[in-house]
C-alpha positions as CSV (number, residue, x, y, z in Angstrom):
1,X,-0.1,-0.1,-0.1
2,X,1.5,3.2,-1.1
3,X,1.3,6.7,0.9
4,X,-1.8,8.0,-0.8
5,X,-3.7,4.7,-0.4
6,X,-2.9,4.9,3.1
7,X,-4.0,8.5,3.3
8,X,-7.1,7.6,1.4
9,X,-8.3,4.9,3.9
10,X,-7.7,7.0,6.9
11,X,-9.8,9.7,5.3
12,X,-12.6,7.3,4.8
13,X,-12.2,6.3,8.5
14,X,-12.6,10.1,9.4
15,X,-15.7,10.3,7.5
16,X,-17.5,7.1,8.8
17,X,-16.3,7.5,12.4
18,X,-16.1,11.5,13.2
19,X,-18.5,12.7,10.4
20,X,-20.8,9.7,10.8
21,X,-21.6,10.1,6.9
22,X,-23.3,7.3,5.4
23,X,-21.6,4.5,3.3
24,X,-23.0,5.8,0.1
25,X,-21.4,9.4,0.8
26,X,-18.3,7.7,1.9
27,X,-18.0,5.5,-1.2
28,X,-18.4,8.6,-3.5
29,X,-15.9,10.8,-1.6
30,X,-13.5,7.8,-1.8
31,X,-14.1,7.9,-5.7
32,X,-13.5,11.6,-6.2
33,X,-10.5,11.8,-3.8
34,X,-8.8,9.0,-5.6
35,X,-9.2,10.8,-9.0
36,X,-7.9,13.9,-7.2
37,X,-5.0,11.9,-5.7
38,X,-4.0,9.9,-8.9
39,X,-4.0,13.2,-10.6
40,X,-1.2,14.6,-8.6
41,X,0.4,11.2,-8.3
42,X,1.1,11.2,-12.4
43,X,2.3,14.7,-11.6
44,X,4.9,13.4,-9.2
45,X,3.4,16.0,-6.5
46,X,3.1,15.5,-3.0
47,X,0.3,16.4,-1.0
48,X,2.0,18.9,1.1
49,X,3.1,20.8,-1.9
50,X,-0.1,21.4,-3.8
51,X,-1.2,24.8,-4.1
52,X,-4.5,26.2,-4.7
53,X,-3.6,26.9,-8.3
54,X,-2.8,23.3,-8.7
55,X,-6.1,22.5,-7.4
56,X,-7.7,24.8,-9.8
57,X,-6.0,23.1,-12.3
58,X,-7.5,19.8,-11.6
59,X,-10.9,21.2,-11.6
60,X,-10.4,22.9,-15.0
61,X,-9.1,19.4,-16.0
62,X,-12.1,18.0,-14.5
63,X,-14.4,20.5,-16.3
64,X,-12.6,19.8,-19.8
65,X,-14.1,16.0,-19.4
66,X,-17.5,17.3,-19.6
67,X,-18.9,16.5,-16.1
68,X,-21.9,18.7,-15.1
69,X,-21.7,21.4,-12.7
70,X,-23.4,19.6,-9.7
71,X,-20.6,16.9,-10.3
72,X,-18.3,19.7,-10.1
73,X,-19.7,20.9,-7.1
74,X,-19.6,17.7,-5.7
75,X,-15.9,17.6,-6.3
76,X,-15.2,20.5,-4.8
77,X,-16.9,19.6,-1.6
78,X,-15.0,16.3,-1.4
79,X,-11.7,18.3,-1.9
80,X,-12.7,20.9,1.1
81,X,-13.7,18.2,3.2
82,X,-10.4,16.3,2.5
83,X,-8.4,19.3,3.4
84,X,-10.0,19.7,6.7
85,X,-9.0,16.3,7.5
86,X,-5.6,17.0,6.3
87,X,-5.5,19.8,8.7
88,X,-6.7,17.9,11.5
89,X,-4.0,15.1,11.1
90,X,-1.4,18.0,10.9
91,X,-0.5,16.5,7.5
92,X,-0.6,20.3,6.3
93,X,-0.6,23.7,7.8
94,X,-2.1,25.8,5.3
95,X,-5.6,24.9,3.6
96,X,-5.0,25.4,-0.2
97,X,-8.7,24.6,-0.8
98,X,-9.9,27.6,1.6
99,X,-11.1,29.9,-1.0
100,X,-12.4,27.7,-3.6
101,X,-15.6,28.5,-5.1
102,X,-18.4,26.4,-5.8
103,X,-20.0,26.3,-9.3
104,X,-23.5,28.1,-9.4
105,X,-26.0,25.5,-9.7
106,X,-29.4,26.0,-11.4
107,X,-32.1,25.9,-8.7
108,X,-34.7,23.2,-10.2
109,X,-37.9,22.5,-8.2
110,X,-38.5,19.0,-7.2
111,X,-40.9,16.8,-9.2
112,X,-44.2,16.0,-7.3
113,X,-47.2,13.8,-8.5
114,X,-50.7,15.3,-8.5
115,X,-52.8,13.6,-6.0
116,X,-54.8,11.7,-8.8
117,X,-51.2,10.2,-10.2
118,X,-50.4,9.1,-6.5
119,X,-53.8,7.6,-6.7
120,X,-53.4,5.9,-9.7
121,X,-49.9,4.7,-9.0
122,X,-51.0,3.1,-5.5
123,X,-54.2,1.3,-7.1
124,X,-52.3,-1.9,-7.5
125,X,-54.1,-5.1,-8.7
126,X,-53.5,-7.0,-5.7
127,X,-53.2,-10.6,-6.8
128,X,-49.5,-12.2,-5.5
129,X,-46.8,-11.8,-3.2
130,X,-45.0,-9.2,-5.1
131,X,-47.9,-6.8,-5.6
132,X,-48.6,-6.9,-2.0
133,X,-45.0,-6.0,-1.4
134,X,-45.3,-3.4,-3.8
135,X,-48.5,-2.0,-2.3
136,X,-46.6,-2.1,1.4
137,X,-43.6,-0.5,-0.2
138,X,-45.3,2.3,-1.9
139,X,-48.2,3.1,0.8
140,X,-45.2,3.4,3.3
141,X,-42.9,5.7,1.1
142,X,-46.1,7.8,0.4
143,X,-47.2,8.1,4.1
144,X,-43.7,8.9,5.6
145,X,-41.6,10.5,3.0
146,X,-38.9,8.1,3.5
147,X,-35.7,8.2,1.4
148,X,-35.2,4.9,-0.9
149,X,-32.4,4.3,1.0
150,X,-34.0,4.4,4.3
151,X,-36.9,2.2,2.8
152,X,-34.7,-0.8,1.8
153,X,-32.9,-0.6,5.0
154,X,-36.0,-0.8,7.0
155,X,-36.2,-4.1,9.8
156,X,-39.3,-5.5,11.0
157,X,-38.7,-3.8,14.4
158,X,-38.4,-0.3,13.0
159,X,-41.9,-0.6,12.7
160,X,-44.1,0.1,15.7
161,X,-47.4,-1.4,14.6
162,X,-49.4,-0.6,17.9
163,X,-48.4,3.1,18.0
164,X,-48.2,3.5,14.4
165,X,-44.8,5.0,13.7
166,X,-41.6,4.0,11.9
167,X,-38.1,4.2,13.1
168,X,-35.4,5.2,10.7
169,X,-31.7,6.3,10.7
170,X,-31.2,8.9,8.0
171,X,-28.4,11.1,7.0
172,X,-25.5,11.6,9.4
173,X,-27.1,8.5,11.2
174,X,-29.6,10.6,12.6
175,X,-32.5,8.8,14.2
176,X,-36.0,10.0,13.6
177,X,-39.5,8.6,14.3
178,X,-42.5,9.4,11.6
179,X,-46.2,8.7,12.0
180,X,-48.0,6.5,9.9
181,X,-51.4,6.1,8.9
182,X,-53.7,3.1,9.5
183,X,-54.2,2.6,5.9
184,X,-50.6,2.0,5.4
185,X,-50.0,0.1,8.5
186,X,-52.7,-2.3,7.3
187,X,-51.1,-3.2,4.1
188,X,-47.2,-3.1,5.8
189,X,-48.7,-5.7,8.4
190,X,-50.8,-7.8,5.9
191,X,-47.8,-8.1,3.4
192,X,-45.1,-9.2,6.6
193,X,-47.7,-11.9,8.2
194,X,-48.9,-13.3,4.9
195,X,-46.4,-12.8,2.0
196,X,-43.0,-12.2,3.4
197,X,-42.3,-15.4,4.8
198,X,-42.9,-17.2,1.2
199,X,-40.9,-14.6,-0.5
200,X,-37.7,-15.1,1.7
201,X,-36.9,-18.7,0.4
202,X,-35.4,-19.9,3.2
203,X,-32.9,-16.8,3.7
204,X,-32.8,-15.6,7.1
205,X,-32.4,-11.6,7.6
206,X,-35.0,-9.2,9.0
207,X,-35.1,-6.6,6.6
208,X,-38.8,-5.9,5.7
209,X,-38.8,-5.8,1.7
210,X,-37.4,-8.6,-0.3
211,X,-36.8,-9.3,-3.8
212,X,-37.4,-12.3,-5.9
213,X,-34.4,-13.9,-4.6
214,X,-35.5,-13.4,-0.8
215,X,-32.7,-11.0,-0.5
216,X,-32.8,-7.4,0.8
217,X,-34.6,-5.1,-1.5
218,X,-32.3,-2.7,-3.2
219,X,-32.5,0.7,-4.5
220,X,-32.1,-0.2,-8.0
221,X,-34.7,-2.9,-7.5
222,X,-37.2,-0.5,-6.0
223,X,-36.4,2.0,-8.9
224,X,-37.5,-0.7,-11.6
225,X,-40.3,-1.4,-10.1
226,X,-42.0,2.1,-9.9
227,X,-40.7,2.6,-13.3
228,X,-42.5,-0.6,-14.4
229,X,-45.6,1.0,-12.8
230,X,-45.5,4.1,-14.0
231,X,-45.4,2.7,-17.4
232,X,-48.2,0.2,-17.1
233,X,-50.4,2.9,-15.4
234,X,-49.3,5.6,-18.4
235,X,-48.0,8.2,-15.7
236,X,-46.6,11.0,-17.6
237,X,-45.0,12.7,-14.8
238,X,-41.2,12.0,-14.6
239,X,-40.8,9.4,-11.8
240,X,-38.3,8.1,-9.6
241,X,-38.1,7.0,-5.9
242,X,-37.3,10.7,-4.8
243,X,-40.7,11.6,-6.5
244,X,-42.8,10.0,-3.9
245,X,-41.0,12.0,-1.1
246,X,-41.4,15.0,-3.0
247,X,-44.8,14.1,-3.1
248,X,-45.3,13.5,0.6
249,X,-44.1,16.7,1.5
250,X,-45.8,19.0,-1.2
251,X,-49.3,17.3,-0.4
252,X,-48.8,17.8,3.2
253,X,-48.3,21.5,2.5
254,X,-51.3,21.6,0.5
255,X,-53.2,20.6,3.3
256,X,-52.0,22.9,6.0
257,X,-49.2,21.1,7.5
258,X,-46.5,23.6,9.0
259,X,-43.1,23.5,7.6
260,X,-41.1,22.5,11.0
261,X,-43.3,19.5,11.1
262,X,-42.5,18.7,7.5
263,X,-38.9,19.2,8.1
264,X,-38.9,16.7,11.2
265,X,-40.5,14.0,9.1
266,X,-38.2,14.4,5.9
267,X,-35.2,14.4,8.2
268,X,-33.5,17.8,7.0
269,X,-31.2,19.7,8.9
270,X,-32.0,23.1,7.8
271,X,-35.4,24.6,7.3
272,X,-33.9,26.2,4.2
273,X,-34.2,22.8,2.4
274,X,-37.9,22.3,3.1
275,X,-38.8,25.6,2.3
276,X,-38.4,24.5,-1.5
277,X,-41.9,22.8,-1.2
278,X,-43.4,25.9,-0.5
279,X,-42.4,26.8,-3.9
280,X,-43.7,23.4,-5.5
281,X,-46.9,24.1,-3.6
282,X,-47.4,27.5,-4.9
283,X,-46.7,26.4,-8.5
284,X,-49.5,23.4,-8.3
285,X,-51.8,26.5,-6.7
286,X,-51.1,28.6,-9.8
287,X,-51.4,25.9,-12.2
288,X,-54.8,24.9,-10.5
289,X,-56.0,28.5,-10.6
290,X,-55.4,28.9,-14.3
291,X,-56.9,25.7,-15.3
292,X,-59.9,26.4,-13.4
293,X,-60.5,30.1,-13.5
294,X,-62.5,31.5,-16.4
295,X,-59.8,34.2,-17.3
296,X,-57.1,31.8,-16.7
297,X,-54.1,30.8,-19.2
298,X,-56.3,28.1,-21.0
């Protein structure tokens, strides 16, 4: 193991243990910083000798490879975090990434399904193990606003059926408790009690949702399921696992829920992240007005 590899491993340990970042975030930072270190290794430049101008040269090199501004911003974020780690470890005395500027990102509103589209998506023909599993997953997603990574990592004991809430571990290993409605609880319980054991195929684990091999459901597996359902049901709105989370928040706002409660349920550390849903809700209101008012934009 060379010096750079050892440094990268220590950095990943720092992200996991000190920063309490998720495995996915650690993996993405590992990829970005490995590319960064390899770039300077090819130039025979030691980490202690890299200057601000060198980092800018690297970022220019990345931009030339046609990566998006969002990916470039992720690069900058990873590099900044890496240099904070180097300062803590006293590997460097001066932080050359201190004045790096993030690329300006175009703000886009999250996509949310209409209430009618949600009803269409959730109207599943319940005929076998898989349809009951899909019904339970989608009802739970829409009822709680869980991230797909949180959904697929749920275990049996994370659902409190008596008090109707789900316990999940979100970003930064922060635990939160989210209420669930009785309707969703009914289908989750029915799936677990009547269908899950047959789907397990003699596998032994306590993850709630399983695939056709009896293994825990994956993010990719869930994505395929909702894409297939969207095509079957002719839902035109662009649909991803996150769309149900956006729909959950937007519809709660539409029906008068306060922003702080939505923030808690979504697990946002900053209220400004949640406030974007007020814009989505306003856009829906405007669209409904234009469609319904005699002098609207028809």
